[in-house]
N, C-alpha and C positions, 0 to 999 in steps of 0.2 A: 868952226871949232866949238865943241860941246864942253862946257865947264862943269866939272863933276866934284861932288863932295862925298866922302865915304864916312858912314856913321858906324862906329864899332871897330876896334883894333884888337880883338881877342884871338880866337883860333883861326877864323876864316878871313878876317879883315886884312892881315898881311898879304895873303894870296891875292886878294882883290886889288890892293894897292899896287902890287908888282905888275899885275896884268893890265890895269887901267893906265898905268904910267907908260906902258908899251903899246897902247892901242892908238892907231892913227886917228886923226881928227878929234882927239880927246885931250883935254887938259885937266888933269887931276890937280885940284887947287887946295882942298881942305881935307883933313882927317879929324873926326870928332870922336871923343871918348870921354867917359866920366872918370877914367883912371889916369891921373897925371903921369904915373910911371910908364904906362903904355905910350902916352904921347911923347914922352922923353925919348923912347926908343925910335919913334917915327922921326923925330928931329935929328937924332944921331945918324940914322941910316939915310934919310931923305931930307937934307937940310933945306931943300928948295920948297918943301911943302909947308903950308900953314896948318897949325893945329889949334884946337880950342876945346874947352870943356863944355861949352854952351851950344846946344843945338840951335838956339835962336840966331846965333851968328851966321849960320849958313841958310837957314830956312827964310830969313828976312833979307838975305843978300840978293839983289836983283841980278848980279853977275853970275850966280850959280844957276845952271840950266837943269841939272839932274842930280838926284840924291840916291845913293846906294846904301841900303840899310842892312847891316850885318850884326844884328843884336839878338839876344834871346827872343823867342817868338812872342812873348807877352808884350814886348815893346813895338812889334811890327805895326800893329793897327794905329796906335796914337801917333807914332812918328810919321808913318806913311800918309795918314789922313791930313796932318798939318802940312806936309810937303806938297801933296796934291792940291790942297786948297790954296796954297801959296803960288801955284802955277808951275811946280817942278815936275819933271818926269821922274818916275820912281822905279827902282829895281829892288826887289825884296828877296832876301835869302829864303830858302825853304825851311819849313812849310810857310805858305803865303801868310796865313793868320792862324789864330788859335780857334777860330770858329767860322762856319759858313756865313753867319750873319755879318761878321766883320768884313769878310772878303767881299760880300755883295755891296756893302757900303762903299768900300774903296773903289770897286768897279764903277759904281754909279758916279762917283766924283770924277774919276779919270775920264769917263765918257763925256760928262758934262763940261769938263775943262778942256777936253781935247788933248789930254796928255797920255804919254805911254806909261802903262803899268805892266811891269814884267816881273816874272819870278825866276830866280836863278836855280832852275833844275839843270845842273851842270851836265848830267849824263846825257841829256838830249843833244849836247854838242860834242859828245864823245864820238870820234870817228868810227869806232866799232859799232855803236848804236845806230849811227847814220847808215852804215853798211847793212846792218840787220834790217832797218826800215826799207832800204832799197831791195833787198832780197825778198821781203814779204810783198812789197808793192809790185814787184816784177813776177810774182807767182812762182818763184824758184822753189819754195818749200810747199807749195800748194795751199790748201785751206788751213789757216791757223786753227789748231785745236786746243792747245794749252800753253800756259807759262808756269814754270816751276822755279821759284827764286829762293836762294839762300844767302842771307847777309848776316853773318854771325862773327863775333870776336869776344875777347875778354876786355870789358870796359868799352867806352868810358860811361860810367853811370851818370845820368843827368838828374838834376834836382827840380826841373820844372816840367818835363814831359816824359812820357813813358817810351819804351823802346820802339814802338810803332811810329810815334811822331818823330823820333830821332832818326831811325834808319830806313823805314819803309818809303818815305817820300821819293828816294832815289829810284826804287824799282816801280813804284806806283806811277811815277811820271813816265817811265819807259813804257809801262803797260798801257797807259792812256794814249801815248804817242803812236803805238803800233797797232792797237786794237781798232777795228773799224767802228765799233759801237761801244757805248758806255755800259758798265755793268748793270744788271737788274737786281742784284742782291749782294749783301755783305754778311759774312759770318766770321767771328773771331773769338779766340780764347787766349788767355794770358795769365801770368802769375807774377807776383812780387815777392822777393825774398828780402826786402828791406823795410824799415820802419815807415817810410813815406808812402807805401802802398802804390807806388808807380811801377807798373809791370816791367820787369827786366828781361822777360822772354815771352814771345807771343807768336801765334800762328793765325794767319789771315787768309780767308778764302773769298774770291770774287766769282760770281756767277754771271755769265754772259748769254745773250741769245745764241741760238744754233748750237747748244750743248757745249759751248766753250767754257773753260774754267781757268782760273789763275790761283796759285798758292804761294804764300810768302812766309818764310821762316826767318824771324828776326830775334837776335839774342845778344845780350851783353855778357853772358856767362859761359861762353864756349872756350875751351882750351886752345882752339885753333881759329885762325881768321880765314873765312871763306867769303868770296864775292862771286857768286856763280848763278847763272840763269840758263835754264833749258827752255827752248822755244820749239814746240812740236807742230809740224804740219803733216798733212796726209801724204805728201811726197817725200819731203826731207825734214831733218831736224837740225837745230842749231844749238851749240854749246857756246855761251859767252862767259869767259873767265876773265874778270877784270884784273886779277892779280898776275896774269901772264904778261910779260913785258912785250913780246913780239907776236905770239900766236893767240891773240885774244878771242878769235872766232874759229870754230871748227864746224864745218857743214857735213853732217852725216847723211849719206844716201841710204838711209834705213827706213823701213816702214812695214806695214802689214796690210793685208786685204782680207776682209771677212768673207768667207766663201758662202755660197747659197746654203740656206738652212737644210740640214739633212734629217734631223729629228729634233724633238722638243728639248732634249737634255744635253745636247752637244753644240758647241760653237767651234767651227772649224776656221782656222786662221792660217793664211799663207804669208810667211815672212820674207822680206827682201833685205839683203845686206849687200851694200855696194861700197864705193870708195868714200874716203874722207878728204874733203877739200879744206885747205887753210889759206884763205885769201890774205893778201898783203894789205895791212891797214896803215895809212899815213900816220906818222908820229908827230902830231901837233897837240898842244895842250888844250883840253876841252874848255877850261876857264878863259883862255885867250879867245877862243871862238865865241864864247858867250858874251864877253865884254865887247867884242867887235860887233856882234849882232845887236846889242843894246844901242850902241852909238849909231850904227847904220840905220836902224829902224826909227830913231829919233830924227835923223837928218832927212830920211826919204819917206817918212810917214808910212812905214810898212808894219805888218804884223810879225812879231818875232816867233821863232820856233817854239820857245818856251813862253807862251802867252798867258794871259790871266785865266783863260778858259781851262787850260791844263792845270794851272795852280789851284783853281776853284774845285775842279774834280778831285784832286788829291786831298784837299781839305774835307770835302764831302765824304770821301771814303773813310778817312781817318776818324771823323766825327761819328760815322755809323759804326765803325769798328769799336770805338770806345763804348758806345751804347750796347753793342753786342757782348763785349767782355763783361761789363758790369751787370749784364742780365744773363750770365751763365751760358754764353755762346748762342744766344738767340739769333736766328736768321732774320735779318732786316731787309724787307722788300723795298726797293728803291723806286719811288713813283717817277714815271716818265723816263725810266732807265737812268736815273741819276740818284745820287746819294741825298740824304736828308738835308734840309736847309733850316736856318734859324737856330735858336737856342732850344735844344730838345728838353732841357730840364730846368732852365732858369740859371744854371751855372755851366757855361760853355767851356770852362778851362780844361785843357787836355788832362786826362788821367784822373779826373774827379769823379766821385760817385754819381751815378745817374739814377733817376727815379725808376721804379720797377714798371715793366710793361705788363700787358694783360693778355696777349694772344701770341701764339707762335706765328712767325712770319709777319711781324708787325710792319705796317706800311706807313711811311712818313712823307709828308709833302715836300716838294722839291723846289718850288719857285720857278722863275722864268728863265734863268741863265742856262 
């Protein structure tokens, strides 16, 4: 039995509490929050759980095996660092940390201590995403050419991170999961309409080997809510609409073939339009699958689906995107096909002003992970 404590009972914490309470081989013991009113709600709904305002109560408790951290991202690093150093397994909400430098420190500690460090990229446990992964791995859509993602809605404006750090981790984690290779470059533009200068709408481009590309549209200022991803292959194409209740995936037997060159000024294309397939997707909660993977991987010493490598790559991309936005859409070349590492400017906080760069396509060092 793995004894677990959850830190943070704000927006995501209640969902984690509900799922970990229902996870086999898991005993949720403590909920920690700095807000006494939130803890009162915990006691009212789950009287069997212990609550505390003091993180030390759980981090110094030898009976606690694992700590789940669901706080604002600024607190991820200090809390996770203390937990890992105390010999606890750690599950972090997305994004993993607010900088690559912080993420690498946590990884080093986890490896040295032999403890599981996992990131809750919940979409990787979505049955629709698992089905998409299987379709790509089984070459159903052919060679993957592009990903085009839209994640927009009206609100919620965050006060600590911009819209990319808030919304893009979902789709970046999916992209990292299904792409065979990491990106070679990042480019982003964004704009803030508020006094805190945190971008509330942004467009992010990822460049991959073999002429593959990914595009992400993220916004807090859209009149409609859209959660949609297009995944194009040279055989078939997939539409993933997360707002659909039953038909989340549609597979389009559509494509094109470029005909042999006839002259220098014309490109002849032969289009193919076939059937649309709608596979049946099992109706289980992704968060429940995530919680189960966390507990199972602790018990069996396995690598989780949403492991720290995926979490690190997402943070690398976001850090590079911040740099690109603050430098007017500069294309950032990623050394070793990874995103930049370390503190680019001396202030690695998301959404903060970055120092100016000096050349188009600036290349930044990547480290060893």
